[in-house]
C-alpha positions as CSV (number, residue, x, y, z in Angstrom):
1,M,106.9,95.6,90.7
2,N,110.3,96.0,92.5
3,R,111.5,94.7,95.6
4,N,112.8,97.7,97.0
5,L,110.0,100.0,95.4
6,A,107.7,97.7,98.0
7,K,110.6,97.9,101.0
8,G,110.2,101.5,100.7
9,L,106.2,101.5,100.7
10,Q,106.1,98.9,104.0
11,V,107.6,102.2,106.0
12,A,105.8,104.7,105.0
13,W,103.0,102.1,106.0
14,E,104.9,101.2,109.5
15,L,103.9,105.0,110.1
16,P,101.4,105.2,113.0
17,E,99.8,108.2,111.4
18,F,99.3,106.9,108.8
19,R,98.3,103.6,109.6
20,S,96.4,105.2,112.6
21,G,94.6,107.5,109.8
22,V,93.6,104.7,107.2
23,Q,93.0,101.3,109.7
24,H,88.5,102.3,109.5
25,L,89.0,102.4,105.5
26,I,91.2,99.0,104.9
27,D,92.3,96.0,106.6
28,L,95.7,96.8,107.3
29,D,96.8,93.2,108.0
30,E,95.6,92.8,104.4
31,V,98.4,95.2,103.1
32,A,100.7,94.5,105.3
33,T,101.0,91.1,103.9
34,L,100.4,91.6,100.2
35,L,103.4,94.5,101.3
36,A,105.8,91.6,103.2
37,A,104.8,89.1,99.5
38,L,105.5,91.7,97.1
39,A,109.3,92.7,99.4
40,V,110.6,89.2,98.9
41,S,109.3,88.2,95.5
42,D,108.9,90.1,92.8
43,Q,107.6,87.4,89.8
44,N,104.1,86.3,91.6
45,R,101.0,87.5,89.1
46,E,98.7,86.5,91.4
47,V,100.2,88.9,93.9
48,E,100.8,91.6,91.9
49,R,97.0,91.4,90.7
50,S,95.9,91.3,94.9
51,L,97.3,94.4,95.3
52,L,96.6,96.7,91.8
53,T,92.8,96.0,93.4
54,L,93.4,97.1,96.8
55,L,95.4,100.1,95.2
56,R,92.5,100.4,93.1
57,S,90.1,100.4,95.5
58,A,92.2,102.9,98.0
59,S,92.7,105.6,95.5
60,D,88.9,105.9,95.2
61,S,89.1,106.2,98.2
62,V,89.4,110.1,99.1
63,E,89.8,109.6,102.2
64,I,93.1,107.2,101.6
65,R,93.7,109.0,98.8
66,E,94.6,112.3,100.8
67,A,96.3,110.1,103.7
68,V,98.8,108.5,100.9
69,L,99.7,112.4,99.2
70,L,99.8,114.1,102.8
71,L,102.1,111.5,103.3
72,L,103.7,111.8,100.4
73,E,104.6,115.0,101.6
74,R,106.7,114.3,104.4
75,D,110.8,114.8,103.7
76,E,110.9,111.4,106.0
77,V,108.8,109.1,104.0
78,R,108.8,110.7,100.0
79,R,112.3,110.3,100.3
80,P,113.5,106.7,101.1
81,L,110.6,105.6,98.1
82,I,112.0,107.7,95.8
83,A,115.6,106.4,96.6
84,A,113.3,102.8,96.7
85,A,112.4,103.9,93.1
86,V,115.0,104.8,91.7
87,E,117.9,101.8,93.0
88,P,116.8,100.1,89.6
89,L,118.0,102.5,86.9
90,A,121.7,102.8,89.1
91,D,122.5,101.6,85.4
92,R,120.9,104.5,84.1
93,P,122.1,107.4,86.3
94,G,120.3,110.0,84.1
95,Q,116.9,108.4,84.7
96,A,117.5,108.0,88.5
97,A,118.7,111.5,88.8
98,A,115.1,112.6,86.7
99,V,112.8,111.0,88.4
100,A,114.4,111.5,91.8
101,S,114.2,115.8,90.4
102,A,110.7,115.4,89.7
103,A,109.6,113.3,92.5
104,E,110.9,116.6,94.6
105,D,109.7,119.2,93.1
106,P,106.1,120.2,94.2
107,A,104.4,121.6,91.4
108,V,104.6,118.0,90.3
109,R,103.5,116.6,93.2
110,R,100.3,118.8,92.6
111,E,99.7,117.8,89.6
112,V,100.0,113.8,90.5
113,R,97.1,115.0,92.5
114,A,95.0,116.9,89.9
115,V,95.0,114.0,88.1
116,L,94.2,111.5,91.0
117,D,91.5,113.6,91.9
118,S,89.4,113.0,88.6
119,A,87.6,109.3,88.5
120,K,87.5,108.6,85.2
121,V,91.6,109.4,84.9
122,R,91.7,107.2,87.8
123,E,89.9,104.1,86.1
124,L,92.4,104.9,82.6
125,I,95.1,105.0,85.1
126,W,93.8,101.1,86.3
127,A,93.2,100.1,83.1
128,A,96.5,100.9,81.7
129,A,98.3,99.6,84.7
130,E,95.8,96.0,84.2
131,N,97.0,95.8,80.3
132,Q,101.1,96.4,81.5
133,V,100.0,93.0,84.0
134,R,98.3,91.1,81.1
135,D,101.4,91.9,79.3
136,S,98.9,93.6,76.4
137,R,101.3,96.7,74.6
138,F,99.0,97.4,72.7
139,G,96.2,98.5,75.5
140,L,98.5,100.0,77.7
141,I,99.3,102.4,74.3
142,R,95.7,102.5,74.3
143,R,95.0,103.9,77.3
144,V,98.2,105.4,77.5
145,A,96.9,107.9,74.3
146,V,92.9,108.4,75.8
147,L,95.0,109.5,78.5
148,F,96.4,112.1,77.0
149,V,94.1,113.5,74.5
150,R,90.9,113.3,77.1
151,H,92.7,115.1,79.9
152,P,94.9,118.2,80.3
153,S,95.4,117.3,84.3
154,V,97.5,114.6,82.5
155,R,99.2,116.4,79.6
156,R,99.9,118.9,82.3
157,L,101.7,116.4,84.6
158,A,104.0,114.7,81.4
159,W,104.8,118.6,81.2
160,A,105.8,118.9,84.3
161,L,107.6,115.5,84.1
162,R,109.3,116.6,81.2
163,R,111.0,119.9,82.7
164,H,112.7,117.1,84.6
165,G,114.0,115.6,82.2
166,V,111.8,112.3,82.7
167,L,110.5,111.9,79.3
168,R,113.6,112.4,77.4
169,E,115.4,109.7,79.5
170,L,112.7,107.6,79.2
171,R,113.4,107.7,75.3
172,R,117.2,107.4,75.4
173,R,118.6,103.9,74.1
174,H,120.6,101.7,77.1
C-alpha cells in the first residue's frame, strides 16, 4: 500500500466524528497502529494482510461501510485522500487527472456505493485483493472477469470510470 495513501487514511481516521461513530464497532487502537505502520513502511506484506483483513471485516459491517462512504462525501476528507492516491502518479499526469476527476464525481461515488452494497461483489473484490497481495496475476484476472460478467453494478462503475478516462489511462503505456 502506498505510504501517502496510508497517511491520508490517518488524517481521515483522526476526525472525531468518524472515530466516535465507529468506536463501538472496531478496535480503534488496532487500526491506528496498522495505519501508522503502513505510513512508514510500504514493503511489509504482513501489515498489508492485517489491514486487508481488518478492511474486509469493516466493509462487511453496514454501519462502518456507511460511515466511511458518508465521510468520503465530505470535501475536506475526500480531497486529501485523492491527493495522496494520485501523488505516486506524478509521472503519469493523465492518469492522475482521470483518477482525481472520477473521485470527485458524485455519480462515480454512487456507483461505488452500489458495488459495495452487494455482499457477493465485496467477496469477489476481497478475493481479487488477496490475489494481488499474493502476486497471483491469474487469480486476480479471473476474479475481475467474474465481477464484470456477473455483476451489472461493476459494469456501471467501469462505465462511469471510463467517462473520466481512467480506463484509457490505465491502458496507456508509460
